[in-house]
ROMIVEX-31125 format. One record per residue (C-alpha): y, x, z; residue number from 1. Coordinates in nm, 3 decimals, decimal comma, m for minus. Example, Ala and Ser with C-alpha at 12.3 -4.5 7.8 and 13.67 -1.06 7.14 Angstrom:
REM ROMIVEX-31125
{y: m0,450 x: 1,230 z: 0,780 torke: 1}
{y: m0,106 x: 1,367 z: 0,714 torke: 2}
***
This chain:
REM ROMIVEX-31125
{y: m0,010 x: m0,008 z: 0,002 torke: 1}
{y: 0,218 x: 0,268 z: 0,091 torke: 2}
{y: 0,161 x: 0,429 z: m0,293 torke: 3}
{y: 0,275 x: 0,049 z: m0,403 torke: 4}
{y: 0,566 x: 0,045 z: m0,205 torke: 5}
{y: 0,728 x: 0,366 z: m0,266 torke: 6}
{y: 0,680 x: 0,279 z: m0,666 torke: 7}
{y: 0,885 x: m0,078 z: m0,561 torke: 8}
{y: 1,173 x: 0,102 z: m0,421 torke: 9}
{y: 1,195 x: 0,407 z: m0,694 torke: 10}
{y: 1,214 x: 0,185 z: m0,935 torke: 11}
{y: 1,425 x: m0,108 z: m0,821 torke: 12}
{y: 1,675 x: 0,153 z: m0,638 torke: 13}
{y: 1,730 x: 0,360 z: m0,964 torke: 14}
{y: 1,742 x: 0,002 z: m1,183 torke: 15}
{y: 2,022 x: m0,129 z: m0,896 torke: 16}
{y: 2,211 x: 0,177 z: m0,884 torke: 17}
{y: 2,145 x: 0,200 z: m0,543 torke: 18}
{y: 2,150 x: 0,528 z: m0,284 torke: 19}
{y: 1,915 x: 0,495 z: m0,074 torke: 20}
{y: 1,675 x: 0,236 z: 0,025 torke: 21}
{y: 1,365 x: 0,183 z: 0,309 torke: 22}
{y: 1,095 x: m0,077 z: 0,228 torke: 23}
{y: 0,869 x: m0,137 z: 0,535 torke: 24}
{y: 0,553 x: m0,396 z: 0,522 torke: 25}
{y: 0,302 x: m0,515 z: 0,784 torke: 26}
{y: m0,041 x: m0,727 z: 0,700 torke: 27}
{y: m0,243 x: m0,750 z: 0,999 torke: 28}
{y: m0,283 x: m0,440 z: 1,122 torke: 29}
{y: m0,178 x: m0,268 z: 0,838 torke: 30}
{y: 0,166 x: m0,104 z: 0,814 torke: 31}
{y: 0,334 x: 0,083 z: 0,568 torke: 32}
{y: 0,667 x: 0,212 z: 0,450 torke: 33}
{y: 0,871 x: 0,377 z: 0,149 torke: 34}
{y: 1,222 x: 0,558 z: 0,140 torke: 35}
{y: 1,379 x: 0,630 z: m0,175 torke: 36}
{y: 1,716 x: 0,830 z: m0,256 torke: 37}
{y: 1,996 x: 0,975 z: m0,056 torke: 38}
{y: 2,121 x: 0,902 z: 0,297 torke: 39}
{y: 2,427 x: 1,090 z: 0,234 torke: 40}
{y: 2,558 x: 1,158 z: m0,133 torke: 41}
{y: 2,801 x: 1,350 z: m0,034 torke: 42}
{y: 2,601 x: 1,616 z: 0,218 torke: 43}
{y: 2,268 x: 1,554 z: m0,065 torke: 44}
{y: 2,087 x: 1,393 z: 0,234 torke: 45}
{y: 1,735 x: 1,270 z: 0,174 torke: 46}
{y: 1,701 x: 0,910 z: 0,294 torke: 47}
{y: 1,348 x: 0,921 z: 0,508 torke: 48}
{y: 1,157 x: 0,593 z: 0,650 torke: 49}
{y: 1,309 x: 0,722 z: 0,991 torke: 50}
{y: 1,666 x: 0,738 z: 0,862 torke: 51}
{y: 1,885 x: 0,503 z: 1,056 torke: 52}
{y: 2,111 x: 0,235 z: 0,817 torke: 53}
{y: 2,314 x: m0,014 z: 0,950 torke: 54}
{y: 2,154 x: m0,382 z: 0,935 torke: 55}
{y: 2,421 x: m0,624 z: 0,959 torke: 56}
{y: 2,363 x: m1,001 z: 1,072 torke: 57}
{y: 2,031 x: m0,946 z: 1,077 torke: 58}
{y: 2,156 x: m0,798 z: 1,461 torke: 59}
{y: 2,155 x: m1,226 z: 1,498 torke: 60}
{y: 1,800 x: m1,224 z: 1,550 torke: 61}
{y: 1,823 x: m0,958 z: 1,801 torke: 62}
{y: 2,098 x: m1,114 z: 1,965 torke: 63}
{y: 1,924 x: m1,489 z: 1,965 torke: 64}
{y: 1,611 x: m1,323 z: 2,122 torke: 65}
{y: 1,799 x: m1,187 z: 2,432 torke: 66}
{y: 1,989 x: m1,559 z: 2,494 torke: 67}
{y: 1,603 x: m1,699 z: 2,470 torke: 68}
{y: 1,496 x: m1,397 z: 2,717 torke: 69}
{y: 1,760 x: m1,552 z: 2,955 torke: 70}
{y: 1,626 x: m1,882 z: 2,871 torke: 71}
{y: 1,265 x: m1,837 z: 2,983 torke: 72}
{y: 1,395 x: m1,651 z: 3,320 torke: 73}
{y: 1,555 x: m2,007 z: 3,397 torke: 74}
{y: 1,925 x: m1,835 z: 3,417 torke: 75}
{y: 2,047 x: m2,039 z: 3,106 torke: 76}
{y: 1,948 x: m2,391 z: 2,940 torke: 77}
{y: 2,042 x: m2,370 z: 2,589 torke: 78}
{y: 2,151 x: m2,734 z: 2,593 torke: 79}
{y: 2,384 x: m2,696 z: 2,870 torke: 80}
{y: 2,750 x: m2,642 z: 2,791 torke: 81}
{y: 2,827 x: m2,248 z: 2,749 torke: 82}
{y: 3,134 x: m2,347 z: 2,924 torke: 83}
{y: 2,887 x: m2,366 z: 3,248 torke: 84}
{y: 2,838 x: m2,001 z: 3,243 torke: 85}
{y: 3,182 x: m1,877 z: 3,066 torke: 86}
{y: 3,427 x: m2,133 z: 3,222 torke: 87}
{y: 3,715 x: m1,952 z: 3,042 torke: 88}
{y: 3,576 x: m2,029 z: 2,706 torke: 89}
{y: 3,870 x: m2,198 z: 2,490 torke: 90}
{y: 3,778 x: m2,315 z: 2,141 torke: 91}
{y: 4,025 x: m2,484 z: 1,887 torke: 92}
{y: 3,992 x: m2,866 z: 2,073 torke: 93}
{y: 3,876 x: m2,898 z: 2,431 torke: 94}
{y: 3,572 x: m3,134 z: 2,308 torke: 95}
{y: 3,430 x: m2,846 z: 2,137 torke: 96}
{y: 3,529 x: m2,636 z: 2,420 torke: 97}
{y: 3,306 x: m2,866 z: 2,669 torke: 98}
{y: 3,035 x: m2,992 z: 2,441 torke: 99}
{y: 2,922 x: m2,662 z: 2,263 torke: 100}
{y: 2,611 x: m2,514 z: 2,395 torke: 101}
{y: 2,377 x: m2,154 z: 2,286 torke: 102}
{y: 2,174 x: m2,380 z: 2,095 torke: 103}
{y: 2,455 x: m2,467 z: 1,858 torke: 104}
{y: 2,527 x: m2,132 z: 1,880 torke: 105}
{y: 2,230 x: m1,978 z: 1,766 torke: 106}
{y: 2,124 x: m2,279 z: 1,497 torke: 107}
{y: 2,466 x: m2,271 z: 1,325 torke: 108}
{y: 2,591 x: m2,578 z: 1,443 torke: 109}
{y: 2,833 x: m2,485 z: 1,730 torke: 110}
{y: 3,157 x: m2,613 z: 1,418 torke: 111}
{y: 3,295 x: m2,312 z: 1,541 torke: 112}
{y: 3,484 x: m2,109 z: 1,243 torke: 113}
{y: 3,329 x: m1,785 z: 1,130 torke: 114}
{y: 3,604 x: m1,609 z: 1,267 torke: 115}
{y: 3,830 x: m1,297 z: 1,229 torke: 116}
{y: 3,683 x: m0,913 z: 1,138 torke: 117}
{y: 3,914 x: m0,801 z: 1,409 torke: 118}
{y: 3,848 x: m0,479 z: 1,620 torke: 119}
{y: 3,881 x: m0,573 z: 1,982 torke: 120}
{y: 3,857 x: m0,191 z: 2,103 torke: 121}
{y: 3,601 x: 0,019 z: 2,186 torke: 122}
{y: 3,553 x: m0,060 z: 2,533 torke: 123}
{y: 3,279 x: m0,283 z: 2,746 torke: 124}
{y: 3,565 x: m0,558 z: 2,726 torke: 125}
{y: 3,580 x: m0,576 z: 2,353 torke: 126}
{y: 3,307 x: m0,847 z: 2,322 torke: 127}
{y: 3,493 x: m1,069 z: 2,587 torke: 128}
{y: 3,817 x: m0,986 z: 2,384 torke: 129}
{y: 3,684 x: m1,131 z: 2,087 torke: 130}
{y: 3,605 x: m1,445 z: 2,238 torke: 131}
{y: 3,984 x: m1,488 z: 2,345 torke: 132}
{y: 4,070 x: m1,486 z: 1,966 torke: 133}
{y: 3,878 x: m1,830 z: 1,925 torke: 134}
{y: 4,118 x: m2,048 z: 2,103 torke: 135}
{y: 4,341 x: m2,041 z: 1,788 torke: 136}
{y: 4,118 x: m2,141 z: 1,537 torke: 137}
{y: 4,029 x: m2,481 z: 1,415 torke: 138}
{y: 3,728 x: m2,584 z: 1,410 torke: 139}
{y: 3,510 x: m2,635 z: 1,141 torke: 140}
{y: 3,321 x: m2,991 z: 1,216 torke: 141}
{y: 3,241 x: m3,072 z: 1,593 torke: 142}
{y: 2,977 x: m2,927 z: 1,815 torke: 143}
{y: 2,624 x: m3,060 z: 1,647 torke: 144}
{y: 2,712 x: m3,259 z: 1,341 torke: 145}
{y: 2,666 x: m3,023 z: 1,044 torke: 146}
{y: 2,620 x: m2,644 z: 0,943 torke: 147}
{y: 2,811 x: m2,381 z: 0,938 torke: 148}
{y: 2,709 x: m2,013 z: 0,966 torke: 149}
{y: 2,960 x: m1,817 z: 1,212 torke: 150}
{y: 2,997 x: m1,485 z: 1,353 torke: 151}
{y: 3,184 x: m1,612 z: 1,581 torke: 152}
{y: 2,888 x: m1,836 z: 1,745 torke: 153}
{y: 2,725 x: m1,555 z: 1,761 torke: 154}
{y: 2,957 x: m1,312 z: 1,947 torke: 155}
{y: 2,971 x: m1,600 z: 2,205 torke: 156}
{y: 2,586 x: m1,552 z: 2,224 torke: 157}
{y: 2,678 x: m1,146 z: 2,299 torke: 158}
{y: 2,913 x: m1,248 z: 2,563 torke: 159}
{y: 2,648 x: m1,515 z: 2,733 torke: 160}
{y: 2,406 x: m1,197 z: 2,727 torke: 161}
{y: 2,660 x: m1,010 z: 2,904 torke: 162}
{y: 2,795 x: m1,279 z: 3,175 torke: 163}
{y: 2,434 x: m1,329 z: 3,302 torke: 164}
{y: 2,261 x: m0,960 z: 3,264 torke: 165}
{y: 2,560 x: m0,805 z: 3,390 torke: 166}
{y: 2,565 x: m0,523 z: 3,154 torke: 167}
{y: 2,798 x: m0,504 z: 2,842 torke: 168}
{y: 2,538 x: m0,631 z: 2,474 torke: 169}
{y: 2,481 x: m0,257 z: 2,410 torke: 170}
{y: 2,285 x: m0,172 z: 2,739 torke: 171}
{y: 2,144 x: m0,554 z: 2,758 torke: 172}
{y: 2,023 x: m0,516 z: 2,362 torke: 173}
{y: 1,920 x: m0,136 z: 2,468 torke: 174}
{y: 1,688 x: m0,218 z: 2,825 torke: 175}
{y: 1,583 x: m0,562 z: 2,749 torke: 176}
{y: 1,502 x: m0,580 z: 2,375 torke: 177}
{y: 1,479 x: m0,242 z: 2,223 torke: 178}
{y: 1,260 x: m0,038 z: 2,447 torke: 179}
{y: 1,033 x: m0,319 z: 2,563 torke: 180}
{y: 0,955 x: m0,381 z: 2,207 torke: 181}
{y: 0,963 x: m0,010 z: 2,111 torke: 182}
{y: 1,204 x: 0,045 z: 1,874 torke: 183}
{y: 1,316 x: 0,393 z: 1,920 torke: 184}
{y: 1,480 x: 0,393 z: 1,591 torke: 185}
{y: 1,758 x: 0,131 z: 1,652 torke: 186}
{y: 2,070 x: 0,205 z: 1,826 torke: 187}
{y: 2,432 x: 0,051 z: 1,847 torke: 188}
{y: 2,662 x: 0,278 z: 1,997 torke: 189}
{y: 2,794 x: 0,571 z: 1,771 torke: 190}
{y: 2,717 x: 0,810 z: 2,088 torke: 191}
{y: 2,357 x: 0,741 z: 2,049 torke: 192}
{y: 2,371 x: 0,837 z: 1,649 torke: 193}
{y: 2,392 x: 1,215 z: 1,674 torke: 194}
{y: 2,036 x: 1,195 z: 1,822 torke: 195}
{y: 1,891 x: 1,044 z: 1,481 torke: 196}
{y: 1,853 x: 1,116 z: 1,128 torke: 197}
{y: 2,176 x: 0,850 z: 1,014 torke: 198}
{y: 2,273 x: 0,699 z: 0,658 torke: 199}
{y: 2,628 x: 0,628 z: 0,545 torke: 200}
{y: 2,745 x: 0,340 z: 0,328 torke: 201}
{y: 2,796 x: 0,402 z: m0,030 torke: 202}
{y: 3,019 x: 0,201 z: m0,311 torke: 203}
{y: 2,798 x: 0,047 z: m0,592 torke: 204}
{y: 2,827 x: 0,199 z: m0,933 torke: 205}
{y: 3,039 x: 0,528 z: m0,835 torke: 206}
{y: 2,829 x: 0,574 z: m0,546 torke: 207}
{y: 3,106 x: 0,729 z: m0,356 torke: 208}
{y: 3,045 x: 0,750 z: 0,040 torke: 209}
{y: 3,246 x: 0,433 z: 0,232 torke: 210}
{y: 3,473 x: 0,589 z: 0,524 torke: 211}
{y: 3,421 x: 0,329 z: 0,784 torke: 212}
{y: 3,086 x: 0,292 z: 0,986 torke: 213}
{y: 3,187 x: m0,027 z: 1,140 torke: 214}
{y: 3,486 x: m0,276 z: 1,170 torke: 215}
{y: 3,430 x: m0,373 z: 1,519 torke: 216}
{y: 3,197 x: m0,292 z: 1,823 torke: 217}
{y: 3,304 x: m0,614 z: 1,954 torke: 218}
{y: 3,145 x: m0,832 z: 1,667 torke: 219}
{y: 2,831 x: m0,612 z: 1,759 torke: 220}
{y: 2,629 x: m0,940 z: 1,883 torke: 221}
{y: 2,730 x: m1,081 z: 1,523 torke: 222}
{y: 2,610 x: m0,732 z: 1,319 torke: 223}
{y: 2,856 x: m0,495 z: 1,318 torke: 224}
{y: 2,701 x: m0,233 z: 1,496 torke: 225}
{y: 2,310 x: m0,181 z: 1,478 torke: 226}
{y: 2,163 x: 0,086 z: 1,289 torke: 227}
{y: 1,769 x: 0,063 z: 1,247 torke: 228}
{y: 1,521 x: 0,113 z: 0,969 torke: 229}
{y: 1,306 x: m0,070 z: 0,790 torke: 230}
{y: 1,037 x: m0,002 z: 0,999 torke: 231}
{y: 1,161 x: m0,106 z: 1,309 torke: 232}
{y: 1,286 x: m0,406 z: 1,148 torke: 233}
{y: 0,933 x: m0,491 z: 1,103 torke: 234}
{y: 0,813 x: m0,381 z: 1,450 torke: 235}
{y: 1,086 x: m0,670 z: 1,547 torke: 236}
{y: 0,959 x: m0,919 z: 1,339 torke: 237}
{y: 0,624 x: m0,850 z: 1,481 torke: 238}
{y: 0,694 x: m0,950 z: 1,776 torke: 239}
{y: 0,748 x: m1,344 z: 1,603 torke: 240}
{y: 0,385 x: m1,295 z: 1,477 torke: 241}
{y: 0,221 x: m1,145 z: 1,829 torke: 242}
{y: 0,397 x: m1,494 z: 2,019 torke: 243}
{y: 0,680 x: m1,262 z: 2,175 torke: 244}
{y: 0,428 x: m0,942 z: 2,321 torke: 245}
{y: 0,492 x: m0,615 z: 2,154 torke: 246}
{y: 0,237 x: m0,359 z: 1,989 torke: 247}
{y: 0,177 x: m0,188 z: 2,307 torke: 248}
{y: 0,102 x: m0,503 z: 2,510 torke: 249}
{y: 0,425 x: m0,563 z: 2,655 torke: 250}
{y: 0,602 x: m0,908 z: 2,669 torke: 251}
{y: 0,893 x: m0,944 z: 2,517 torke: 252}
{y: 0,952 x: m1,304 z: 2,473 torke: 253}
{y: 0,804 x: m1,576 z: 2,656 torke: 254}
{y: 0,557 x: m1,771 z: 2,380 torke: 255}
{y: 0,763 x: m2,064 z: 2,438 torke: 256}
{y: 1,079 x: m1,908 z: 2,306 torke: 257}
{y: 0,943 x: m1,757 z: 1,985 torke: 258}
{y: 0,791 x: m2,155 z: 1,915 torke: 259}
{y: 1,151 x: m2,279 z: 2,000 torke: 260}
{y: 1,336 x: m1,995 z: 1,807 torke: 261}
{y: 1,092 x: m2,089 z: 1,485 torke: 262}
{y: 1,197 x: m2,493 z: 1,517 torke: 263}
{y: 1,439 x: m2,603 z: 1,217 torke: 264}
{y: 1,724 x: m2,742 z: 1,370 torke: 265}
{y: 1,964 x: m2,858 z: 1,082 torke: 266}
{y: 1,953 x: m2,836 z: 0,684 torke: 267}
{y: 2,133 x: m2,568 z: 0,511 torke: 268}
{y: 2,294 x: m2,737 z: 0,189 torke: 269}
{y: 2,361 x: m2,441 z: m0,025 torke: 270}
{y: 1,973 x: m2,412 z: m0,051 torke: 271}
{y: 1,960 x: m2,071 z: m0,228 torke: 272}
{y: 2,013 x: m1,873 z: 0,111 torke: 273}
{y: 1,803 x: m2,117 z: 0,307 torke: 274}
{y: 1,615 x: m2,439 z: 0,345 torke: 275}
{y: 1,629 x: m2,502 z: 0,737 torke: 276}
{y: 1,834 x: m2,282 z: 1,001 torke: 277}
{y: 1,596 x: m2,238 z: 1,319 torke: 278}
{y: 1,776 x: m2,131 z: 1,675 torke: 279}
{y: 1,797 x: m1,757 z: 1,557 torke: 280}
{y: 1,647 x: m1,708 z: 1,196 torke: 281}
{y: 1,649 x: m1,888 z: 0,857 torke: 282}
{y: 1,367 x: m2,077 z: 0,744 torke: 283}
{y: 1,264 x: m2,086 z: 0,386 torke: 284}
{y: 1,012 x: m2,264 z: 0,229 torke: 285}
{y: 0,808 x: m2,078 z: m0,055 torke: 286}
{y: 0,524 x: m2,226 z: m0,249 torke: 287}
{y: 0,462 x: m2,454 z: 0,032 torke: 288}
{y: 0,487 x: m2,151 z: 0,289 torke: 289}
{y: 0,709 x: m2,124 z: 0,572 torke: 290}
{y: 0,890 x: m1,804 z: 0,572 torke: 291}
{y: 1,133 x: m1,705 z: 0,858 torke: 292}
{y: 1,383 x: m1,442 z: 0,877 torke: 293}
{y: 1,754 x: m1,310 z: 0,854 torke: 294}
{y: 1,977 x: m1,092 z: 0,634 torke: 295}
{y: 2,323 x: m0,922 z: 0,644 torke: 296}
{y: 2,531 x: m0,670 z: 0,516 torke: 297}
{y: 2,812 x: m0,497 z: 0,613 torke: 298}
{y: 3,047 x: m0,160 z: 0,582 torke: 299}
{y: 2,773 x: 0,065 z: 0,569 torke: 300}
{y: 2,443 x: m0,118 z: 0,473 torke: 301}
{y: 2,223 x: m0,421 z: 0,396 torke: 302}
{y: 1,918 x: m0,580 z: 0,539 torke: 303}
{y: 1,673 x: m0,859 z: 0,502 torke: 304}
{y: 1,373 x: m0,950 z: 0,742 torke: 305}
{y: 1,096 x: m1,163 z: 0,652 torke: 306}
{y: 0,807 x: m1,264 z: 0,864 torke: 307}
{y: 0,527 x: m1,568 z: 0,754 torke: 308}
{y: 0,320 x: m1,676 z: 1,043 torke: 309}
{y: 0,054 x: m1,802 z: 0,798 torke: 310}
{y: m0,027 x: m1,516 z: 0,635 torke: 311}
{y: 0,030 x: m1,269 z: 0,951 torke: 312}
{y: 0,304 x: m1,076 z: 0,709 torke: 313}
{y: 0,675 x: m0,898 z: 0,791 torke: 314}
{y: 0,832 x: m0,760 z: 0,520 torke: 315}
{y: 1,184 x: m0,583 z: 0,582 torke: 316}
{y: 1,415 x: m0,398 z: 0,351 torke: 317}
{y: 1,750 x: m0,202 z: 0,428 torke: 318}
{y: 1,951 x: 0,017 z: 0,184 torke: 319}
{y: 2,293 x: 0,200 z: 0,205 torke: 320}
{y: 2,481 x: 0,036 z: m0,106 torke: 321}
{y: 2,585 x: m0,281 z: 0,085 torke: 322}
{y: 2,697 x: m0,462 z: m0,272 torke: 323}
{y: 2,325 x: m0,405 z: m0,358 torke: 324}
{y: 2,132 x: m0,512 z: m0,089 torke: 325}
{y: 2,045 x: m0,894 z: m0,146 torke: 326}
{y: 1,959 x: m0,858 z: m0,511 torke: 327}
{y: 1,736 x: m0,533 z: m0,391 torke: 328}
{y: 1,568 x: m0,740 z: m0,176 torke: 329}
{y: 1,497 x: m1,005 z: m0,387 torke: 330}
{y: 1,341 x: m0,845 z: m0,641 torke: 331}
{y: 1,106 x: m0,629 z: m0,356 torke: 332}
{y: 0,984 x: m0,986 z: m0,279 torke: 333}
{y: 0,969 x: m1,112 z: m0,628 torke: 334}
{y: 0,732 x: m0,813 z: m0,662 torke: 335}
{y: 0,523 x: m0,813 z: m0,348 torke: 336}
{y: 0,509 x: m1,210 z: m0,268 torke: 337}
{y: 0,298 x: m1,324 z: m0,554 torke: 338}
{y: 0,084 x: m1,030 z: m0,619 torke: 339}
{y: 0,025 x: m0,960 z: m0,220 torke: 340}
{y: 0,053 x: m1,260 z: m0,020 torke: 341}
{y: m0,001 x: m1,547 z: m0,302 torke: 342}
{y: 0,367 x: m1,694 z: m0,200 torke: 343}
{y: 0,503 x: m1,784 z: m0,545 torke: 344}
{y: 0,890 x: m1,689 z: m0,465 torke: 345}
{y: 1,126 x: m1,968 z: m0,633 torke: 346}
{y: 1,331 x: m1,878 z: m0,873 torke: 347}
{y: 1,698 x: m1,886 z: m0,905 torke: 348}
{y: 1,811 x: m2,258 z: m1,007 torke: 349}
{y: 1,943 x: m2,287 z: m1,333 torke: 350}
{y: 2,262 x: m2,502 z: m1,428 torke: 351}
{y: 2,141 x: m2,895 z: m1,545 torke: 352}
{y: 2,395 x: m2,995 z: m1,818 torke: 353}
{y: 2,260 x: m3,346 z: m1,802 torke: 354}
{y: 2,387 x: m3,382 z: m1,431 torke: 355}
{y: 2,646 x: m3,613 z: m1,454 torke: 356}
{y: 2,926 x: m3,603 z: m1,146 torke: 357}
{y: 3,222 x: m3,768 z: m1,024 torke: 358}
{y: 3,507 x: m3,498 z: m0,986 torke: 359}
{y: 3,704 x: m3,686 z: m0,759 torke: 360}
{y: 3,402 x: m3,653 z: m0,474 torke: 361}
{y: 3,481 x: m3,246 z: m0,437 torke: 362}
{y: 3,834 x: m3,198 z: m0,544 torke: 363}
{y: 4,085 x: m3,068 z: m0,292 torke: 364}
{y: 4,143 x: m2,743 z: m0,051 torke: 365}
{y: 3,876 x: m2,611 z: 0,200 torke: 366}
{y: 3,989 x: m2,377 z: 0,471 torke: 367}
{y: 3,833 x: m2,114 z: 0,677 torke: 368}
{y: 3,993 x: m1,840 z: 0,830 torke: 369}
{y: 4,167 x: m1,565 z: 0,576 torke: 370}
{y: 3,998 x: m1,797 z: 0,308 torke: 371}
{y: 4,098 x: m2,055 z: 0,095 torke: 372}
{y: 3,890 x: m2,229 z: m0,163 torke: 373}
{y: 4,100 x: m2,487 z: m0,416 torke: 374}
{y: 3,849 x: m2,750 z: m0,584 torke: 375}
{y: 4,007 x: m2,896 z: m0,939 torke: 376}
{y: 3,882 x: m3,104 z: m1,202 torke: 377}
{y: 3,926 x: m3,054 z: m1,582 torke: 378}
{y: 3,795 x: m3,356 z: m1,833 torke: 379}
{y: 3,474 x: m3,371 z: m1,576 torke: 380}
{y: 3,409 x: m3,026 z: m1,527 torke: 381}
{y: 3,488 x: m2,846 z: m1,162 torke: 382}
{y: 3,645 x: m2,522 z: m1,083 torke: 383}
{y: 3,696 x: m2,353 z: m0,794 torke: 384}
{y: 3,962 x: m2,070 z: m0,727 torke: 385}
{y: 3,922 x: m1,866 z: m0,402 torke: 386}
{y: 4,147 x: m1,646 z: m0,227 torke: 387}
{y: 4,073 x: m1,440 z: 0,053 torke: 388}
{y: 4,224 x: m1,193 z: 0,294 torke: 389}
{y: 4,239 x: m0,813 z: 0,126 torke: 390}
{y: 4,024 x: m0,940 z: m0,202 torke: 391}
{y: 4,125 x: m1,017 z: m0,546 torke: 392}
{y: 4,163 x: m1,419 z: m0,619 torke: 393}
{y: 3,920 x: m1,514 z: m0,830 torke: 394}
{y: 3,860 x: m1,847 z: m1,025 torke: 395}
{y: 3,499 x: m1,959 z: m1,158 torke: 396}
{y: 3,389 x: m2,265 z: m1,316 torke: 397}
{y: 3,106 x: m2,453 z: m1,095 torke: 398}
{y: 2,825 x: m2,577 z: m1,272 torke: 399}
{y: 2,619 x: m2,896 z: m1,145 torke: 400}
{y: 2,253 x: m2,815 z: m1,011 torke: 401}
{y: 2,247 x: m3,172 z: m0,872 torke: 402}
{y: 2,245 x: m3,310 z: m0,560 torke: 403}
{y: 2,598 x: m3,208 z: m0,409 torke: 404}
{y: 2,508 x: m2,840 z: m0,537 torke: 405}
{y: 2,664 x: m2,605 z: m0,791 torke: 406}
{y: 2,630 x: m2,265 z: m0,947 torke: 407}
{y: 2,894 x: m2,069 z: m0,966 torke: 408}
{y: 2,952 x: m1,905 z: m1,306 torke: 409}
{y: 3,107 x: m1,549 z: m1,121 torke: 410}
{y: 2,895 x: m1,466 z: m0,867 torke: 411}
{y: 3,142 x: m1,266 z: m0,724 torke: 412}
{y: 3,306 x: m1,581 z: m0,565 torke: 413}
{y: 2,964 x: m1,505 z: m0,355 torke: 414}
{y: 2,993 x: m1,164 z: m0,304 torke: 415}
{y: 2,735 x: m1,078 z: m0,507 torke: 416}
{y: 2,465 x: m1,242 z: m0,320 torke: 417}
{y: 2,355 x: m1,517 z: m0,597 torke: 418}
{y: 2,404 x: m1,819 z: m0,345 torke: 419}
{y: 2,486 x: m2,151 z: m0,499 torke: 420}
{y: 2,799 x: m2,365 z: m0,375 torke: 421}
{y: 2,763 x: m2,715 z: m0,192 torke: 422}
{y: 2,944 x: m2,972 z: m0,047 torke: 423}
{y: 2,869 x: m3,208 z: 0,222 torke: 424}
{y: 2,957 x: m3,532 z: 0,158 torke: 425}
{y: 3,001 x: m3,790 z: 0,426 torke: 426}
{y: 3,137 x: m4,140 z: 0,328 torke: 427}
{y: 3,116 x: m4,032 z: m0,051 torke: 428}
{y: 3,394 x: m3,760 z: m0,035 torke: 429}
{y: 3,326 x: m3,420 z: 0,011 torke: 430}
{y: 3,426 x: m3,273 z: 0,411 torke: 431}
{y: 3,278 x: m2,927 z: 0,389 torke: 432}
{y: 3,205 x: m2,683 z: 0,127 torke: 433}
{y: 2,939 x: m2,414 z: 0,168 torke: 434}
{y: 2,975 x: m2,100 z: m0,026 torke: 435}
{y: 2,603 x: m2,027 z: 0,047 torke: 436}
{y: 2,639 x: m1,921 z: 0,405 torke: 437}
{y: 2,966 x: m1,997 z: 0,512 torke: 438}
{y: 3,114 x: m2,298 z: 0,570 torke: 439}
{y: 3,518 x: m2,418 z: 0,506 torke: 440}
{y: 3,669 x: m2,767 z: 0,641 torke: 441}
{y: 3,853 x: m2,991 z: 0,375 torke: 442}
{y: 4,234 x: m3,008 z: 0,459 torke: 443}
{y: 4,405 x: m3,160 z: 0,141 torke: 444}
***
């Protein structure tokens, strides 16, 4: 299996212009991993299977696991208000502040805006300082009433972990999860990096090194700081196949917590990203088989972790060319799932020219923090204009897929994630726009 993984890694990294990549796989007791390319093109450093790469939002499953540990210890009820433990919490409105629960935070149903990518310092109070920023953000929707991916909600989960353990999130992550699970190639603090081989991020096409490592320690729980390897991600995924038990027999998660984390909570309107969201991970249904996992991208890396209980399989990929991470993961899974796991991976949907739409159902302006979309109609065809802080504005056609879903003609609007764009339309008019994972609310 390792020889096959190596061939897949070499060929796809070259095809997609990726500087360095790792793939790891566990099937039953079998474990294999491969690495290709460079960890640092400026230094000519080789990528190895033990080289740490930023994993981005896949970290959210680690943070959810910490919360579920606390629930298993009786320190937290995930259906009681967050404010029971964070009385200083202030969200965009008083009702949401009173009613949002840890389940909402982990299942992406909190209604909290995705939030700012703000640097709140390097001190141990940085996660709490991030939480203070949320008071100024309007809610996207009332907690528990819809789906909306949110970095901010996961940072609040991290603050809960801090409050209930008395540790900063980084220390809680290391002492309560990474060490007992045997994840020795996973670290979140910069001062831990010199003791490992480390990859830096690279730009697509040019291969130039990205000059920054991370944007904020305060967003660590959501995925700003944790660096790992594909092998360690597979070991983490194996916890869910082994009902919370690590490879050395240590119980890391209660068995009931594993079951809860793999229970669907809400459907995801933009279905190419995921079919449902659970308590931490997402759920995809491929060929009638449940596939759990998470993916993520940040300044220095991109990762995807998937596990399939029905097949006793875990697969992870990590790259240090972040903008190519999702296409690489898709291509790896196209190569592995049908041939080796007997699961036909769905193909990206194609627009259906026969679908009739009522443009008035969708037109208007939709906003989230730092982002706005303007959906307009011309001769029955929809167009969306996109503006975001620090990015070039763009306009693209929306090609109907049916069921309030569309494919953007220009994939740049999804950050080259190949996502579809969907609308939530209560009472016949769109109130929410979903750009793959991320949700914006109607404002006009």
